[in-house]
C-alpha positions in Angstrom: 82.5 110.0 124.1 79.7 111.0 125.2 76.5 110.2 124.0 74.0 113.8 124.6 70.6 114.0 123.4 70.1 116.7 121.7 67.3 119.4 122.6 64.1 119.0 120.1 63.4 123.0 120.0 66.1 124.6 120.1 67.4 127.0 117.8 70.1 124.5 116.4 67.7 122.1 115.8 65.2 124.1 113.4 69.0 125.2 111.4 69.8 121.5 110.9 65.2 120.6 110.3 65.1 123.9 106.9 69.6 124.0 105.8 70.1 119.7 106.8 72.6 118.1 109.3 76.4 119.2 109.2 78.3 116.4 109.8 82.3 115.5 111.0 83.7 112.3 111.4 83.2 111.6 116.0 84.2 108.0 115.8 86.3 106.2 113.2 85.3 102.1 113.9 87.5 100.6 111.0 88.4 101.5 107.6 85.3 102.2 106.4 82.7 102.4 108.8 82.4 105.8 111.4 80.4 107.4 113.3 79.2 110.7 112.4 78.2 114.0 114.7 76.1 117.2 113.8 78.2 120.2 114.6 75.2 122.4 115.0 72.8 119.7 116.5 74.3 117.0 118.8 72.9 114.4 116.7 75.2 111.2 115.8 74.1 108.8 113.0 76.7 106.2 111.2 77.0 103.9 108.5 75.5 100.5 108.5 76.1 97.2 107.0 74.5 98.5 102.5 76.4 101.2 103.3 73.6 103.5 104.5 73.4 105.8 107.2 72.0 106.1 110.2 71.2 107.7 113.4 73.0 105.8 116.3 71.2 103.7 118.4 72.2 102.4 121.2 72.0 98.7 118.8 74.3 100.6 116.7 76.4 101.6 119.6 77.4 97.8 120.9 77.8 96.5 117.7 80.7 99.6 116.6 82.3 98.1 119.4 82.4 95.0 119.7 83.3 96.2 115.2 85.6 97.7 117.1 87.4 95.8 119.0 87.8 92.4 116.7 89.3 94.8 113.6 91.9 96.4 116.3 92.7 92.7 117.3 92.9 91.1 113.3 95.6 94.4 112.9 97.7 93.6 115.6 97.7 90.0 115.0 98.4 91.8 111.4 101.3 93.6 112.3 103.5 91.0 115.2 102.8 88.6 111.6 104.8 90.9 109.4 107.0 91.4 111.8 107.8 87.1 112.8 107.9 87.0 109.0 110.2 89.8 108.1 113.0 89.2 110.9 112.9 85.1 109.7 113.9 87.3 106.0 117.0 89.5 108.4 118.0 86.3 109.2 117.9 84.3 106.3 121.8 83.7 104.7 122.2 82.3 101.6 124.9 79.7 101.2 
Protein backbone atom coordinates (compact mmCIF):
# COMPACT_ATOMS: atom_id res chain seq x y z
CA UNK A 1 0.00 0.00 0.00
CA UNK A 2 1.44 3.35 -1.01
CA UNK A 3 1.47 6.29 1.33
CA UNK A 4 -0.17 9.22 -0.41
CA UNK A 5 -0.21 12.55 1.42
CA UNK A 6 -3.49 14.43 0.85
CA UNK A 7 -3.35 17.91 -0.64
CA UNK A 8 -4.19 20.74 1.75
CA UNK A 9 -6.20 22.98 -0.57
CA UNK A 10 -7.78 20.67 -3.10
CA UNK A 11 -11.50 20.73 -3.94
CA UNK A 12 -11.78 17.15 -2.72
CA UNK A 13 -10.50 18.18 0.71
CA UNK A 14 -13.08 20.95 0.89
CA UNK A 15 -15.86 18.54 -0.05
CA UNK A 16 -14.75 16.19 2.75
CA UNK A 17 -14.58 19.12 5.17
CA UNK A 18 -18.16 20.10 4.35
CA UNK A 19 -19.90 16.77 3.72
CA UNK A 20 -17.65 14.40 5.71
CA UNK A 21 -15.35 11.63 4.49
CA UNK A 22 -16.24 8.48 2.59
CA UNK A 23 -14.09 5.78 4.12
CA UNK A 24 -13.57 2.36 2.59
CA UNK A 25 -11.54 -0.49 4.07
CA UNK A 26 -8.10 -0.43 2.49
CA UNK A 27 -6.52 -3.24 4.52
CA UNK A 28 -7.75 -5.85 7.01
CA UNK A 29 -5.21 -6.21 9.80
CA UNK A 30 -7.21 -8.70 11.90
CA UNK A 31 -10.88 -9.55 12.20
CA UNK A 32 -11.54 -6.40 14.24
CA UNK A 33 -8.72 -3.99 13.27
CA UNK A 34 -8.85 -2.37 9.85
CA UNK A 35 -7.25 0.50 7.96
CA UNK A 36 -9.55 2.89 6.10
CA UNK A 37 -8.94 5.37 3.29
CA UNK A 38 -11.20 8.19 2.13
CA UNK A 39 -12.19 7.74 -1.51
CA UNK A 40 -12.33 11.50 -2.08
CA UNK A 41 -9.25 13.02 -0.42
CA UNK A 42 -7.08 9.99 0.38
CA UNK A 43 -6.92 10.51 4.16
CA UNK A 44 -6.12 7.30 6.03
CA UNK A 45 -7.56 6.19 9.38
CA UNK A 46 -7.30 3.08 11.55
CA UNK A 47 -9.06 1.45 14.49
CA UNK A 48 -7.51 2.02 17.91
CA UNK A 49 -7.32 -0.34 20.87
CA UNK A 50 -10.26 1.47 22.50
CA UNK A 51 -12.44 0.94 19.41
CA UNK A 52 -12.24 4.49 18.07
CA UNK A 53 -11.04 5.60 14.65
CA UNK A 54 -7.85 7.72 14.55
CA UNK A 55 -5.58 9.15 11.85
CA UNK A 56 -3.06 6.65 10.55
CA UNK A 57 0.28 7.92 11.84
CA UNK A 58 3.65 6.19 11.26
CA UNK A 59 3.40 4.79 14.81
CA UNK A 60 -0.05 3.27 14.12
CA UNK A 61 1.20 1.97 10.75
CA UNK A 62 4.11 0.18 12.46
CA UNK A 63 1.87 -1.18 15.21
CA UNK A 64 -0.65 -2.50 12.68
CA UNK A 65 2.10 -4.22 10.70
CA UNK A 66 3.35 -5.94 13.86
CA UNK A 67 -0.17 -6.99 14.88
CA UNK A 68 -0.83 -8.36 11.38
CA UNK A 69 2.37 -10.43 11.54
CA UNK A 70 1.42 -11.90 14.93
CA UNK A 71 -2.15 -12.59 13.78
CA UNK A 72 -0.91 -14.34 10.63
CA UNK A 73 1.46 -16.56 12.66
CA UNK A 74 -1.28 -17.50 15.12
CA UNK A 75 -3.78 -18.31 12.39
CA UNK A 76 -1.33 -20.53 10.54
CA UNK A 77 -0.39 -22.31 13.78
CA UNK A 78 -4.06 -22.99 14.61
CA UNK A 79 -4.65 -24.27 11.08
CA UNK A 80 -1.84 -26.82 11.34
CA UNK A 81 -2.91 -27.91 14.83
CA UNK A 82 -6.46 -28.55 13.60
CA UNK A 83 -5.12 -30.40 10.57
CA UNK A 84 -2.93 -32.65 12.77
CA UNK A 85 -5.82 -33.34 15.15
CA UNK A 86 -8.09 -34.26 12.25
CA UNK A 87 -5.48 -36.57 10.71
CA UNK A 88 -5.01 -38.25 14.09
CA UNK A 89 -8.78 -38.73 14.31
CA UNK A 90 -8.86 -40.46 10.92
CA UNK A 91 -6.10 -42.90 11.95
CA UNK A 92 -8.00 -43.94 15.10
CA UNK A 93 -9.59 -47.38 14.76
CA UNK A 94 -11.78 -48.67 17.59
CA UNK A 95 -11.39 -52.32 18.55
